[in-house]
N, C-alpha and C positions, 0 to 999 in steps of 0.2 A: 946667744941664739943667732943662727945663721940668717942671712937675708932671705933665703928660700923658706925657712921655717917661719920667719916673721910674716911672710905673705899668705900663709895658710891660716884660715880663721881659727880662733881659739877652740871652738867646739870640735872642729875637724882634727886639731892637734890632740885633743883629749881622746877622741875615738881611736886615733892612730896609736897612742900610747897604751890605751886599754887593750887593744887588739894585740899589740906587741907583748904585753904582760900575759895575756891569755894563751899565747903561743909558747910560753915557757914550759919546760917539763914540770910535772907535778912533783913536789917535794915528797920524799919518803917520810913516814910517820916519825922516825927518830931524828930527822933533820931539824935544825934550829931555825924557826921562821924569822925570828928577830935578826939573826945573822944574815939571812937571805936578804931581808929588806935593807939592812944597813949597807950591804954591798951592791944593791940594785942601782945601777947608774943610768938606766935607759930613760927614766922619768923622775925628776926630783920631786915633783908635786905628788905623784902617786906614792913614792917612797915615804914622804912626810905624812901623808894621810894614813898609810898602813902602820907606820911606827906610832903615830898618835893613838890609834885605836887598839893596836896589839899590845901596847905597853901599859895598859890599864891593869893594875894588880887585881888578881882574883881574890875574893874574900867572901866569907859568908857572914861577916859581922853585921853589916847593915840589915840584911834580911832577917837575921836572928833578932835584932833589935826591934824591927817592925812587928814580927810575930809576938815578941814578948809584950810589946805595948798593946797590940790587939788582944792578946789573952787577958790583959788586965782591964781592958775596956769592955770587951764583950763577955758577959758572964751568962750563966744559965738563966738568971732572972730576966735579962734583956731578951733572951731567945724565947721565953714563954709567952 
């Protein structure tokens, strides 16, 4: 970090980085978002946050399990 950047308050640095990201062109629907964030060098912290949350695998397993458990718990007798 440069001396000039070190003198800017952390909150202000975060706003600067966020605004810099918001000025980026919007990705096309067929572009790989993960590749974009891996190559994003303007702000390491923002890149790490994006990769952390974008890399969560999508699955319907947990929700199916919850519905299955609920189906076994809530019966017609309970609803009457």
